[in-house]
Backbone as numpy.savetxt, mean C-alpha at the origin, in Angstrom:
# Nx Ny Nz CAx CAy CAz Cx Cy Cz
20.00 12.24 4.62 20.65 12.94 6.10 19.26 13.78 6.77
19.70 13.41 8.06 18.27 13.17 8.93 18.84 14.13 10.51
18.31 15.28 10.88 18.77 16.38 11.50 17.41 15.81 13.25
18.62 15.32 14.32 17.69 15.32 15.67 17.44 16.16 15.74
16.33 17.06 16.70 16.18 18.76 17.28 16.34 18.07 18.29
16.61 18.71 19.69 16.37 19.02 21.56 15.13 18.45 20.96
14.83 18.51 22.44 13.58 17.94 22.77 12.54 19.53 23.34
13.39 20.11 23.50 13.12 21.81 24.13 13.28 22.41 22.71
13.48 22.41 22.23 13.54 23.38 21.16 12.50 23.76 20.92
12.84 26.03 19.95 11.06 26.43 19.93 10.85 26.27 19.15
9.45 26.39 18.66 9.69 25.99 17.27 9.92 27.28 15.93
9.65 28.14 16.89 10.16 29.67 15.55 12.13 28.89 15.81
12.72 28.26 15.94 14.16 28.16 15.62 14.33 27.04 15.09
13.35 25.96 15.00 12.68 25.07 13.71 12.74 24.76 12.84
11.75 26.20 12.56 11.33 27.09 10.97 12.37 27.49 10.48
13.01 28.75 10.93 14.72 28.68 10.69 14.57 27.87 10.45
15.20 26.98 10.96 16.58 26.13 10.60 15.85 25.29 9.20
14.52 25.36 9.34 13.78 24.55 7.41 13.65 25.80 7.04
13.49 26.49 6.74 13.77 27.96 5.51 14.96 27.93 5.36
15.97 27.49 5.61 17.73 27.98 5.59 18.07 26.95 4.62
17.10 25.48 5.10 18.01 24.14 4.47 17.08 24.70 3.51
15.72 24.26 3.33 15.04 24.78 1.73 15.72 25.81 1.28
16.09 26.51 1.53 16.93 27.83 0.50 18.00 27.29 -0.35
18.20 26.22 0.15 19.71 25.80 -0.78 19.38 24.20 -1.84
17.97 24.64 -2.03 17.14 23.97 -2.92 17.39 22.04 -2.96
16.85 22.36 -1.17 16.84 20.51 -0.56 15.48 21.02 -0.21
14.46 19.42 -0.39 13.63 19.36 0.79 13.23 18.62 1.98
11.98 18.98 2.98 12.71 18.53 4.09 11.03 18.02 4.33
10.88 17.02 4.96 10.41 16.08 5.96 10.37 16.18 7.24
9.42 16.85 8.00 9.42 17.16 9.39 8.79 15.56 9.54
9.09 15.22 10.97 8.54 13.56 12.26 8.51 14.50 13.35
7.53 14.39 14.32 7.42 14.59 15.02 6.83 13.77 16.23
7.59 14.01 17.07 7.36 12.38 18.05 7.01 12.83 19.22
7.27 11.87 20.67 6.47 12.87 21.80 7.34 12.94 21.80
9.12 12.80 21.89 10.03 13.01 22.66 11.32 13.51 21.96
10.93 13.81 20.57 11.75 14.43 19.65 11.37 14.37 18.71
11.86 15.87 17.58 11.95 15.87 16.16 12.91 15.36 15.54
12.27 15.07 13.79 13.27 14.58 13.47 12.83 15.88 12.04
14.07 16.14 11.49 14.38 16.44 10.20 15.05 15.84 8.85
14.40 15.01 7.85 14.59 14.35 7.01 15.23 15.30 5.98
16.07 15.32 5.33 16.64 16.25 4.52 17.02 15.66 2.83
15.95 16.02 2.01 16.27 15.01 0.57 16.88 15.91 -0.55
17.43 15.37 -1.11 18.17 16.18 -2.11 19.67 15.63 -2.32
20.66 16.92 -2.70 21.96 16.49 -3.15 22.20 17.14 -1.43
22.57 16.55 -0.25 22.94 17.17 0.92 24.64 17.01 1.02
25.16 16.74 0.21 26.49 17.37 0.45 26.39 19.22 0.26
25.40 19.84 0.28 25.64 21.78 0.10 25.80 21.90 1.77
25.27 21.01 2.47 25.10 21.60 4.14 26.31 20.84 4.67
26.87 21.43 5.69 28.36 21.43 5.93 28.05 20.74 7.30
27.68 19.28 7.10 27.30 18.09 9.02 27.65 18.93 9.60
29.27 19.96 10.04 29.97 20.47 11.53 28.70 21.03 11.64
28.16 22.76 11.13 28.01 23.49 10.99 26.56 22.95 11.31
26.00 22.13 11.40 24.51 22.12 11.47 24.16 21.28 12.96
25.50 20.37 13.22 25.47 19.72 14.19 25.56 20.67 15.08
26.35 21.50 14.87 26.69 22.45 15.50 25.94 22.96 16.52
24.68 23.35 15.64 23.92 24.66 16.64 23.25 24.19 17.62
22.67 24.41 18.13 22.05 24.26 19.74 20.62 23.83 19.99
20.12 23.90 19.18 18.96 22.96 19.14 18.95 21.25 18.21
20.04 21.08 17.99 20.39 20.23 17.19 20.81 18.88 18.21
20.04 17.78 17.93 20.47 17.07 18.90 21.92 16.20 18.27
22.30 15.68 16.77 23.06 14.87 16.26 22.33 14.81 15.30
23.25 14.81 13.95 22.74 14.92 12.23 23.15 13.02 12.21
22.09 12.34 11.03 22.84 11.48 10.41 23.01 11.16 8.70
23.78 11.26 8.74 23.76 10.15 6.88 22.54 9.36 6.91
21.94 9.19 5.46 21.33 8.13 5.30 22.26 7.43 3.97
22.10 6.29 4.06 22.85 6.11 2.53 21.82 4.71 1.86
20.59 4.23 2.36 19.95 4.13 1.92 19.52 4.95 0.29
19.77 4.79 -0.63 19.30 5.60 -1.99 17.60 5.36 -1.93
16.56 4.85 -1.09 15.03 5.46 -0.82 15.14 6.32 1.01
14.74 7.70 1.06 14.39 8.76 1.18 13.34 8.88 2.48
12.52 9.37 1.51 10.92 9.71 2.19 9.94 8.30 2.19
10.31 7.04 2.45 9.90 6.40 2.42 10.44 5.42 3.47
11.69 5.87 4.10 12.98 5.34 5.23 12.38 6.13 6.68
12.01 4.70 7.19 11.74 4.55 8.38 12.71 6.03 9.64
13.96 5.44 9.20 15.11 7.11 9.75 14.51 7.99 9.49
13.67 8.22 8.35 12.92 9.68 8.60 11.96 10.38 9.10
11.16 8.78 9.29 9.97 8.84 9.01 9.48 7.95 10.47
9.97 7.57 11.74 10.47 7.33 12.60 9.08 6.58 12.95
7.41 7.27 13.18 6.77 6.80 13.17 5.70 5.89 12.13
5.11 5.25 12.88 4.36 4.40 11.43 3.70 5.18 10.78
3.02 5.46 9.58 2.42 6.38 8.82 0.74 5.57 8.87
-0.34 6.57 8.90 -1.33 5.81 8.81 -2.34 6.49 7.59
-2.14 5.47 6.74 -2.75 6.49 6.12 -4.50 6.51 5.67
-4.60 7.89 5.47 -6.78 7.42 5.89 -7.87 7.78 4.17
-8.73 6.55 3.85 -9.14 6.18 2.81 -10.42 7.33 2.78
-10.80 7.82 1.46 -11.49 8.55 1.48 -12.74 9.69 3.10
-13.60 9.30 2.37 -14.21 10.25 2.84 -14.70 8.94 4.75
-14.12 8.26 4.65 -15.25 6.85 4.88 -14.81 7.03 6.95
-13.45 6.98 6.57 -13.33 6.96 8.00 -11.92 5.26 8.56
-11.76 5.14 6.72 -10.70 3.79 7.20 -9.51 4.26 7.43
-8.91 3.90 7.96 -6.75 4.08 8.03 -6.64 2.35 8.19
-4.92 2.64 7.37 -4.60 2.23 7.39 -3.35 1.98 7.72
-2.82 1.05 8.88 -1.56 0.91 9.26 -1.62 1.67 10.43
-0.48 1.49 11.87 -0.23 1.57 13.14 -0.96 0.96 14.16
-1.85 -0.67 13.54 -3.12 -0.98 14.03 -3.81 -0.76 13.96
-4.10 -0.18 12.36 -5.77 0.22 11.84 -5.29 -1.34 10.95
-6.03 -2.10 11.36 -6.09 -3.75 9.99 -7.40 -2.96 8.58
-6.85 -3.56 7.95 -8.62 -3.56 6.85 -8.22 -4.90 5.88
-9.45 -4.89 5.92 -10.02 -6.36 5.13 -10.32 -6.21 3.31
-9.52 -5.97 2.54 -10.43 -5.03 1.42 -10.23 -6.97 0.83
-11.71 -7.04 -0.20 -11.87 -8.09 -0.59 -12.72 -7.73 -1.94
-12.99 -8.37 -3.11 -13.82 -8.47 -4.23 -13.18 -9.41 -4.91
-13.57 -9.36 -6.13 -13.58 -10.39 -7.24 -13.02 -9.73 -7.74
-12.28 -10.33 -8.36 -10.71 -10.42 -9.04 -10.99 -8.57 -10.81
-11.85 -9.41 -11.07 -13.16 -8.35 -12.61 -14.23 -7.78 -12.19
-14.59 -6.59 -12.73 -15.70 -6.43 -12.34 -16.24 -7.45 -13.48
-17.13 -8.13 -13.69 -18.40 -8.81 -14.72 -19.11 -8.25 -15.30
-20.38 -7.64 -13.49 -21.76 -7.00 -14.33 -21.73 -6.25 -13.11
-22.89 -5.83 -13.21 -23.69 -5.18 -12.04 -23.69 -6.30 -11.16
-24.83 -6.88 -11.25 -25.44 -8.08 -10.84 -24.44 -8.52 -9.56
-23.52 -9.11 -10.60 -22.33 -9.71 -10.25 -20.95 -9.37 -8.96
-20.81 -7.21 -8.85 -20.24 -6.71 -8.42 -21.03 -6.13 -7.26
-22.03 -5.42 -7.37 -23.07 -5.72 -6.26 -23.52 -6.47 -4.73
-23.64 -7.62 -5.28 -24.17 -8.72 -5.08 -22.40 -8.86 -3.91
-21.38 -9.25 -4.39 -20.54 -9.37 -3.64 -19.52 -8.73 -2.75
-19.97 -7.16 -3.12 -19.86 -5.79 -2.03 -20.57 -6.92 -1.00
-22.17 -6.32 -1.57 -22.90 -6.25 0.34 -22.43 -7.93 0.83
-21.83 -9.24 -0.18 -21.92 -9.98 1.03 -20.30 -9.64 1.62
-19.37 -9.28 1.52 -17.74 -8.90 1.99 -17.92 -7.68 2.70
-19.22 -6.60 2.52 -19.35 -5.57 3.87 -19.65 -6.87 4.92
-21.21 -6.66 5.38 -21.52 -8.42 5.75 -20.55 -9.51 6.41
-19.28 -9.86 6.07 -18.55 -10.20 6.39 -17.00 -9.36 7.53
-17.11 -8.45 6.77 -16.30 -7.90 7.37 -14.96 -7.04 7.05
-15.41 -7.11 5.81 -14.49 -5.95 4.37 -14.67 -4.08 4.70
-13.43 -4.16 4.84 -13.90 -2.13 4.79 -13.31 -1.72 4.14
-13.39 -2.27 3.13 -12.59 -1.98 0.97 -13.21 -2.97 0.09
-13.49 -2.88 -0.72 -13.95 -3.50 -2.31 -13.54 -3.46 -3.13
-12.45 -4.53 -3.65 -11.54 -4.47 -4.15 -11.98 -4.99 -6.43
-11.98 -4.57 -7.13 -12.83 -5.20 -8.70 -11.24 -4.67 -9.11
-11.21 -5.36 -10.74 -10.53 -4.99 -11.87 -11.78 -4.44 -13.12
-10.96 -3.70 -13.41 -11.53 -2.52 -13.96 -11.07 -3.09 -16.10
-9.83 -2.33 -15.32 -8.49 -2.68 -16.19 -7.70 -3.46 -16.28
-8.12 -4.98 -16.56 -7.42 -6.33 -16.27 -5.88 -6.55 -17.66
-4.43 -6.49 -16.87 -3.46 -7.02 -17.10 -3.43 -8.14 -17.07
-3.59 -9.35 -18.84 -3.74 -10.42 -18.63 -2.17 -10.58 -19.72
-1.47 -11.99 -19.17 -0.66 -12.58 -19.72 -1.25 -12.79 -21.36
-2.03 -13.38 -21.20 -2.14 -13.17 -23.43 -3.82 -12.68 -23.17
-3.33 -12.35 -24.78 -3.71 -11.05 -25.42 -5.29 -11.07 -25.99
-5.96 -12.80 -25.22 -6.75 -13.07 -26.04 -7.59 -13.83 -24.44
-7.92 -12.78 -23.68 -7.89 -13.74 -22.26 -8.92 -12.32 -21.56
-9.31 -12.05 -20.75 -10.04 -11.55 -20.70 -9.77 -10.00 -20.00
-10.22 -8.49 -20.64 -9.22 -7.63 -20.59 -10.09 -6.68 -19.17
-10.80 -7.25 -18.54 -11.90 -5.99 -18.15 -12.74 -5.11 -18.95
-13.42 -4.32 -18.18 -14.79 -3.64 -18.95 -14.51 -2.26 -18.25
-13.26 -1.91 -18.22 -13.08 -0.74 -18.69 -13.35 0.33 -17.81
-13.63 1.38 -18.07 -14.55 2.71 -17.50 -15.97 2.30 -17.03
-16.63 1.33 -18.07 -17.74 0.72 -17.51 -17.88 0.20 -16.08
-16.18 0.00 -16.30 -16.13 -1.06 -14.48 -15.59 -0.52 -14.07
-15.60 0.55 -13.98 -15.62 1.46 -12.60 -16.46 2.31 -12.30
-17.33 2.56 -13.26 -18.75 2.87 -13.09 -19.44 2.42 -12.68
-19.05 0.45 -12.92 -19.72 -0.28 -11.94 -19.73 -0.99 -10.59
-18.19 -0.33 -10.76 -17.13 -0.46 -8.76 -18.75 0.60 -7.98
-17.97 1.87 -8.99 -19.14 3.21 -8.20 -20.34 2.96 -7.48
-21.16 2.16 -8.28 -22.43 1.79 -8.09 -22.54 1.36 -7.34
-21.61 0.59 -6.48 -21.75 -0.40 -5.66 -20.85 -0.15 -4.74
-19.97 1.19 -4.70 -19.68 2.14 -3.36 -20.99 2.48 -3.24
-22.03 3.04 -3.68 -23.33 3.80 -3.11 -23.92 3.29 -2.49
-23.96 1.71 -3.47 -24.99 1.45 -2.57 -24.76 0.15 -0.88
-22.89 0.18 -0.90 -22.54 -0.40 0.16 -21.78 0.61 1.37
-21.31 1.95 0.67 -20.47 2.52 1.30 -18.96 2.20 1.06
-18.73 1.00 1.15 -17.23 0.27 1.23 -16.37 1.93 0.52
-15.05 2.06 0.47 -14.08 2.43 -0.70 -13.75 1.15 -1.27
-13.80 1.67 -2.30 -13.08 0.69 -3.58 -11.94 1.69 -3.86
-11.05 0.18 -4.28 -9.48 -0.06 -4.82 -9.64 -0.75 -6.49
-9.61 -0.30 -7.49 -9.02 -0.63 -8.04 -7.80 -0.23 -9.38
-7.24 -1.33 -10.14 -5.94 -1.39 -11.00 -5.98 -0.16 -11.98
-4.69 1.10 -11.85 -4.55 1.92 -13.57 -3.51 1.53 -14.04
-3.43 1.56 -15.52 -2.52 0.74 -16.36 -2.19 1.46 -17.18
-2.29 2.78 -17.44 -1.81 3.79 -18.36 -2.20 4.92 -17.25
-1.00 6.28 -16.92 -1.07 7.52 -16.99 -2.95 8.51 -17.36
-2.94 7.63 -19.15 -3.93 8.41 -19.61 -5.00 8.27 -19.55
-4.77 7.34 -18.89 -6.69 6.88 -17.31 -7.31 7.52 -16.33
-6.01 8.00 -16.52 -6.34 8.89 -14.95 -7.34 9.61 -14.64
-8.80 10.47 -15.08 -9.31 11.05 -15.06 -10.22 10.35 -14.62
-10.19 8.75 -15.33 -11.43 8.56 -15.03 -11.20 7.66 -13.55
-9.99 7.47 -12.62 -10.19 7.24 -11.32 -10.58 8.48 -10.51
-11.00 9.71 -10.90 -11.07 11.00 -10.01 -12.16 10.59 -8.72
-12.91 9.50 -9.19 -13.54 9.17 -7.40 -13.04 7.08 -7.03
-12.18 6.82 -7.71 -12.16 5.92 -6.92 -11.00 6.20 -5.96
-11.63 5.31 -4.87 -10.80 6.08 -3.27 -9.20 5.29 -3.32
-8.80 4.31 -3.69 -7.80 3.69 -4.06 -6.37 3.34 -5.02
-6.14 3.77 -5.94 -5.93 3.36 -7.58 -4.36 2.16 -6.94
-4.32 1.35 -7.04 -3.59 0.09 -7.33 -2.31 0.34 -8.53
-1.51 0.03 -8.05 -0.19 -0.37 -8.78 0.03 -2.05 -8.57
-0.01 -2.37 -10.48 -0.25 -4.05 -10.72 1.20 -4.38 -10.08
1.67 -6.03 -9.76 2.98 -6.13 -9.84 3.32 -6.18 -11.52
2.83 -5.74 -12.08 3.33 -5.21 -13.62 4.14 -4.23 -14.35
3.28 -3.12 -13.16 3.39 -1.91 -13.43 4.33 -1.27 -12.65
4.90 -1.70 -11.77 5.53 -1.41 -10.98 6.88 -0.95 -11.01
7.82 -1.20 -12.02 8.28 -0.03 -12.62 8.28 0.41 -13.37
7.01 0.69 -13.72 6.13 2.40 -15.13 6.42 3.17 -13.83
8.00 3.60 -13.95 8.49 4.96 -13.40 7.19 5.73 -14.15
7.13 5.75 -15.16 6.69 7.30 -15.90 5.11 7.60 -15.25
4.43 6.38 -15.48 3.39 6.36 -13.78 2.97 6.52 -13.08
4.59 5.97 -12.56 4.51 6.49 -10.71 4.72 7.78 -10.97
5.68 8.25 -11.69 5.06 9.68 -11.58 4.21 10.64 -11.08
3.21 10.27 -12.43 2.12 10.64 -12.52 1.33 10.86 -11.30
1.44 9.02 -10.76 0.38 9.16 -9.32 1.22 10.35 -8.35
1.89 10.09 -8.50 2.63 10.47 -7.30 2.15 12.70 -7.14
1.97 12.53 -8.45 0.87 14.06 -8.18 -0.62 14.77 -8.61
-0.88 13.51 -7.78 -2.57 13.35 -6.89 -2.10 13.33 -5.51
-2.70 13.11 -4.48 -2.90 12.71 -3.63 -3.62 11.75 -3.04
-4.43 10.64 -3.88 -4.17 9.80 -3.37 -4.03 8.57 -2.92
-4.39 7.47 -2.16 -3.16 6.59 -1.93 -3.45 5.89 -2.61
-2.18 5.22 -3.08 -1.71 4.60 -3.74 -1.41 2.96 -3.53
-1.81 1.87 -3.92 -1.64 0.91 -3.36 -0.69 -0.02 -4.09
0.93 -0.52 -3.79 1.84 -0.74 -4.77 2.23 -1.89 -4.70
1.72 -2.97 -5.71 2.37 -4.61 -5.10 3.47 -4.90 -6.11
4.54 -5.35 -4.86 6.14 -6.27 -5.28 5.60 -6.51 -6.90
6.56 -6.23 -7.32 6.78 -6.94 -8.83 7.68 -9.04 -8.32
6.74 -9.69 -9.28 6.88 -11.04 -9.76 8.53 -11.13 -8.82
9.69 -11.02 -9.57 10.73 -10.74 -9.77 11.94 -9.77 -9.24
10.78 -8.54 -7.87 11.32 -7.61 -7.71 11.86 -7.91 -6.12
12.81 -7.44 -5.66 13.73 -7.17 -4.71 12.67 -6.00 -3.33
13.27 -6.17 -2.05 12.31 -5.26 -1.09 13.04 -3.91 -1.32
13.85 -3.76 -2.19 14.41 -2.05 -2.67 13.85 -1.62 -2.93
13.71 -2.54 -4.83 13.15 -2.14 -5.70 11.64 -1.65 -5.55
10.90 -2.36 -4.42 9.48 -1.83 -4.05 10.02 -0.72 -3.60
10.69 -0.16 -2.29 10.79 0.93 -1.86 10.99 1.84 -2.98
11.92 1.35 -3.59 12.48 2.40 -4.22 11.54 2.86 -5.48
10.49 1.56 -6.19 8.97 2.71 -6.57 8.39 3.39 -5.87
7.86 2.83 -4.41 7.40 3.83 -3.96 8.16 5.37 -3.53
8.78 5.44 -3.33 10.12 6.24 -3.56 9.38 7.83 -4.66
9.57 7.07 -6.22 8.91 7.68 -6.60 7.87 8.39 -6.72
6.89 7.78 -6.21 5.85 8.65 -6.06 5.96 8.90 -5.26
6.47 8.75 -4.23 6.81 9.82 -2.94 7.67 11.35 -2.97
8.73 11.65 -3.69 9.64 12.37 -4.63 8.43 13.87 -5.12
7.39 12.80 -6.07 6.70 13.53 -6.73 5.82 13.92 -6.77
5.65 13.89 -4.91 4.90 14.44 -3.52 3.45 14.08 -2.89
3.89 12.61 -3.59 2.15 12.54 -2.71 2.42 10.59 -1.44
2.79 11.17 -0.35 3.26 10.40 0.13 2.05 9.48 1.37
1.01 9.12 0.73 -0.12 7.59 0.39 -0.04 6.78 0.21
1.55 5.77 0.93 1.68 4.90 -0.33 1.04 3.63 0.26
0.40 2.49 0.13 0.35 1.44 0.51 1.32 0.55 -0.09
2.00 -0.74 0.50 3.07 -1.43 -0.11 2.09 -2.76 0.19
2.21 -3.25 -0.64 1.54 -4.62 -1.32 2.85 -5.77 -1.54
2.76 -7.16 -0.65 3.85 -8.30 -0.69 2.57 -9.57 -0.78
2.41 -9.75 -2.38 1.85 -10.69 -3.78 2.21 -11.92 -4.18
3.49 -12.15 -3.63 4.39 -13.51 -3.89 5.47 -12.92 -4.95
6.67 -14.30 -4.79 7.46 -14.06 -6.27 7.37 -14.95 -7.05
8.05 -15.17 -7.99 8.33 -15.97 -8.91 8.91 -16.90 -8.04
9.53 -18.09 -8.16 10.69 -18.65 -7.42 10.41 -19.85 -8.47
11.35 -20.88 -8.51 11.78 -22.22 -9.00 10.15 -23.28 -8.83
9.93 -22.57 -7.02 8.59 -23.67 -7.59 7.04 -23.68 -8.07
6.43 -24.79 -8.21 5.23 -24.45 -8.88 3.93 -25.16 -8.15
4.42 -26.00 -7.21 3.05 -25.99 -6.55 1.84 -24.60 -6.02
2.68 -24.13 -6.16 1.97 -22.64 -6.20 2.24 -21.47 -7.15
1.27 -20.55 -7.25 0.84 -19.19 -8.67 2.21 -19.00 -8.14
2.61 -18.07 -7.20 4.03 -17.92 -6.51 4.04 -18.33 -5.27
5.20 -17.72 -4.32 5.74 -17.75 -3.70 5.75 -16.67 -2.52
4.80 -16.35 -1.43 4.67 -16.12 -0.22 5.89 -15.82 0.34
6.07 -14.58 0.24 7.02 -14.15 0.88 6.89 -13.18 2.37
6.52 -13.70 3.39 5.68 -13.40 4.71 6.90 -12.81 5.89
8.48 -12.83 5.79 9.49 -12.57 5.96 9.92 -10.83 5.58
9.27 -10.52 3.51 9.27 -9.43 3.43 8.23 -8.23 4.35
7.63 -8.78 5.20 6.44 -8.21 5.55 7.57 -7.13 7.03
8.13 -8.58 7.29 9.00 -8.11 8.64 10.06 -6.83 8.19
10.29 -7.16 7.06 11.72 -6.56 6.97 11.54 -5.13 6.16
10.50 -5.07 5.93 9.61 -3.76 5.20 8.82 -2.76 6.56
8.31 -3.42 7.41 8.21 -2.53 8.80 9.74 -2.74 9.42
10.63 -2.72 9.57 11.71 -2.12 9.75 12.75 -1.32 9.43
12.28 -1.26 7.59 12.97 -0.61 6.68 12.15 1.17 6.53
10.44 0.02 6.53 10.56 1.86 6.24 8.51 1.66 6.93
8.35 3.38 7.31 7.25 3.61 7.71 5.50 3.80 7.14
5.23 3.16 6.17 4.65 2.83 5.45 3.95 1.21 5.80
2.34 1.25 5.99 1.43 0.06 6.08 2.17 -0.52 4.83
2.24 -2.20 6.01 2.71 -3.72 4.65 0.91 -4.24 5.05
1.02 -4.57 3.06 -0.65 -5.34 3.29 -0.59 -6.44 2.22
-1.13 -7.88 2.34 -0.34 -9.40 2.39 -1.84 -9.82 1.15
-1.76 -9.93 0.06 -2.43 -10.68 -0.73 -1.71 -11.98 -1.17
-2.76 -12.60 -0.23 -3.11 -14.67 -0.06 -3.08 -15.36 -1.03
-4.17 -14.42 -2.34 -4.82 -14.67 -3.35 -3.94 -14.81 -4.49
-3.12 -13.89 -4.59 -2.34 -13.88 -6.13 -1.43 -14.91 -5.75
-0.70 -14.68 -4.62 0.36 -15.07 -3.44 0.70 -16.83 -4.20
-0.43 -17.25 -3.77 -0.81 -19.07 -3.73 -1.25 -19.88 -5.24
-2.94 -18.53 -5.49 -2.54 -18.92 -6.49 -4.58 -20.30 -6.90
-4.71 -20.75 -4.82 -5.59 -21.38 -4.92 -5.86 -20.60 -4.12
-7.66 -21.82 -3.92 -8.10 -21.19 -2.87 -7.92 -21.90 -1.33
-7.87 -22.80 -1.62 -8.20 -24.22 -0.13 -6.21 -23.10 0.46
-5.55 -22.66 -0.20 -4.40 -21.80 0.68 -4.21 -20.90 0.94
-5.39 -20.15 0.64 -5.98 -18.46 0.94 -5.86 -18.17 2.48
-6.58 -19.56 3.46 -7.34 -18.55 4.90 -5.61 -19.23 5.75
-5.72 -20.38 5.17 -4.15 -20.11 6.78 -3.00 -19.51 6.35
-3.17 -19.17 4.60 -1.42 -17.55 4.51 -1.79 -16.34 4.93
-3.24 -15.92 4.69 -4.47 -15.23 5.87 -3.62 -14.80 6.97
-4.02 -16.40 7.79 -3.48 -16.37 8.91 -2.24 -15.72 9.40
-1.13 -16.95 8.44 -0.05 -16.48 8.18 0.51 -15.17 8.76
-0.21 -14.02 7.33 -0.01 -12.43 7.38 0.32 -11.62 8.15
-1.45 -12.89 9.06 -1.72 -11.93 10.07 -0.95 -12.42 11.60
-0.82 -13.14 11.40 0.62 -13.30 12.38 1.12 -12.18 13.03
2.16 -12.18 11.24 3.06 -11.74 11.22 3.69 -10.24 10.87
1.94 -9.39 11.44 2.16 -8.33 11.79 1.83 -7.53 10.47
1.20 -7.48 9.75 0.49 -7.69 8.08 -0.50 -6.27 8.79
-0.53 -5.25 8.17 -0.99 -4.53 7.84 -2.43 -4.32 7.49
-2.73 -5.33 7.01 -4.48 -5.44 5.89 -3.95 -6.56 5.27
-4.62 -7.29 4.42 -5.30 -8.02 3.13 -5.84 -7.92 2.46
-5.84 -8.09 1.35 -6.33 -7.69 0.04 -6.86 -9.93 -0.72
-7.89 -10.09 -0.40 -8.87 -11.22 -0.95 -9.81 -11.14 -1.85
-9.33 -12.00 -2.96 -10.76 -11.90 -4.10 -11.43 -13.18 -3.35
-12.51 -12.46 -3.58 -13.58 -12.84 -3.45 -14.91 -13.04 -4.49
-15.49 -14.06 -4.86 -16.81 -13.96 -5.95 -17.43 -14.39 -6.03
-19.03 -14.66 -6.57 -20.04 -14.63 -6.19 -20.34 -16.56 -6.52
-19.64 -16.81 -7.11 -19.33 -18.01 -8.21 -18.10 -18.52 -9.09
-16.98 -18.87 -8.98 -15.99 -19.08 -9.14 -15.73 -19.79 -9.73
-16.38 -21.16 -10.09 -16.63 -21.68 -11.50 -16.96 -21.33 -13.12
-17.19 -20.09 -12.66 -17.55 -18.92 -14.14 -17.35 -17.91 -13.87
-15.89 -17.33 -13.29 -15.06 -16.29 -12.94 -14.93 -15.68 -14.13
-14.69 -15.08 -15.05 -13.96 -14.49 -16.36 -12.43 -14.28 -15.93
-12.13 -14.23 -14.72 -11.04 -14.26 -14.69 -10.28 -15.13 -13.25
-9.07 -15.58 -13.07 -8.62 -15.95 -11.83 -9.96 -16.44 -10.66
-10.33 -17.32 -10.98 -11.58 -17.98 -10.56 -11.46 -18.92 -9.20
-9.77 -19.53 -9.83 -9.09 -21.08 -9.30 -8.67 -20.17 -7.56
-8.46 -18.64 -7.74 -8.29 -18.94 -6.07 -9.41 -17.58 -5.88
-10.55 -17.45 -5.76 -11.29 -16.66 -5.05 -12.03 -17.68 -4.64
-11.99 -17.34 -3.49 -13.74 -17.41 -2.60 -14.63 -17.61 -2.72
-14.73 -18.62 -2.21 -16.96 -18.26 -1.84 -17.23 -16.73 -0.95
-18.60 -16.69 -1.04 -18.60 -15.83 0.31 -18.41 -15.59 1.35
-19.06 -16.99 1.91 -18.87 -18.11 2.55 -17.78 -18.34 3.54
-17.15 -18.37 2.59 -15.53 -18.40 2.84 -14.86 -17.98 2.87
-14.82 -16.26 2.63 -14.20 -15.83 3.56 -14.56 -15.35 4.67
-16.00 -14.80 5.00 -16.45 -15.13 6.16 -15.45 -15.91 7.28
-15.46 -16.87 6.68 -14.71 -17.96 7.67 -13.14 -17.45 8.05
-12.81 -16.52 6.53 -10.80 -16.03 6.98 -11.37 -14.69 7.61
-11.89 -14.08 7.73 -12.00 -13.11 8.31 -11.96 -13.29 9.86
-12.70 -14.58 10.27 -13.28 -14.86 11.51 -11.53 -15.71 12.00
-11.15 -16.36 11.03 -9.69 -16.18 11.76 -9.22 -15.64 12.33
-9.19 -14.92 10.05 -7.79 -13.31 10.77 -8.12 -12.95 12.20
-8.80 -12.71 12.49 -9.75 -11.84 14.09 -8.75 -12.69 14.55
-9.43 -13.72 15.09 -9.19 -14.77 15.98 -7.77 -14.44 16.33
-6.35 -14.01 15.47 -5.07 -14.76 15.12 -4.41 -13.41 15.52
-4.98 -12.26 15.38 -4.49 -10.87 15.78 -4.38 -10.60 17.02
-6.02 -11.55 17.10 -6.10 -11.06 18.83 -5.01 -11.66 19.77
-4.69 -13.15 18.99 -3.69 -13.61 20.02 -2.36 -13.32 20.29
-2.41 -12.60 18.66 -0.66 -12.25 18.27 -0.53 -11.36 19.44
-1.78 -10.00 19.90 -1.45 -8.50 20.40 -1.40 -9.48 21.93
-1.57 -10.23 22.02 -1.43 -11.13 24.28 -0.31 -11.68 24.28
0.48 -12.05 22.82 1.74 -12.40 23.22 2.95 -11.05 23.42
């Protein structure tokens, strides 16, 4: 249920209404804009008498929300959310564009620090790197795990870049205490027990769309985290599985537009995993910027042919610099339209 409050309603009357709603074992989410205040009511709203609420003199109107995702719903929160990352004043959403870059997996101290310095010099605002790697084959490189996180933290100390890395298991959460953004990979998008545990933290969570999941299912996964108390969510479109084999996945850029309509959460795009081919990353990154994505997450490696993971889709540092220039040129052109 969404309750629209009249523009000149007194704060104490609004607080009284919120307390009355919450006394009925319901949760509220308040969104205050320039011209109106909206109270989103979450839970079994059949307890509320819609006629009684709409009859209050401070209430402009009442609407029922039919979609199963509530906290993530733009009807509850009309304004774009802005996600603050760490203490470095990096923001995501509502015009704040982020460039996240780094290797698929952390391989050594020399490698991760070299890449971190290169991508920062090119304009990256966050450093990505896999410490725990979910792999299709049990014989493939699985990551350096806890040692990988330590190397990412060392790269952060060297460059000041906030770090993004993927979690595989809720039991690993203590290792992520100093990680700035915890990534939920496509394979874990519907690991609901993990999502619930992440909801108990207040860290930003970057959640990737599963390779065979719908937009609604992605939003419901975000809802699991938000329902547990953490509203710092960044959504990521990374391509879905179709019958096409020319690319690793099929990049669904229409999802960016649809998600911006349905939710207030920021949406970024991963053209590396979507295409699986390094030479396709630049045009798809440009297309993502043109359609309004709030950021990009791109794989960059100092020596792609020798990468232990996903070398075929990884850019060299000089290629990433070229992508950054092209993306910001597209963003500037789009803003003029």
